[in-house]
C-alpha positions, 0 to 999 in steps of 0.5 A, a space after each residue: 485715817 487722820 483726816 486728811 484727804 487725797 485727791 483723785 487726781 492725785 492718785 491717778 496721777 501718780 498711778 500713771 506715772 508708775 506705770 508710765 516707768 514700766 513701759 519706760 522699763 520695759 522698753 528702755 533698750 528701745 530706740 526713743 523716737 517720737 511714737 514712744 514720746 507720744 505715748 508717754 504723753 497719754 500717760 500723763 495730764 500734764 507731764 511733759 517734766 516728768 517724761 522729760 527725766 524718764 526720758 534721761 533716765 533711759 537714755 542712762 539705761 541706755 548708754 550704761 551711766 549710773 541714773 540719778 536721784 534729785 533729792 528734795 533738798 537739790 529739788 530747786 537747783 534741777 
């Protein structure tokens, strides 16, 4: 261990983000309605942007579009 502490909230948010991705993959072909969006938001504390990106990813999968990746260098333009 290097002495760098990891905040518990960060660990929980990362785990919840992974769970959100798993939920989305399991239902990637389902129509996006208010109910799944509510479920997506319950997994994250303040994840409006992350939920939006998951929905865009799901829409890409549903429409045969190659999902996008935003690289660190392009984050400011996203």
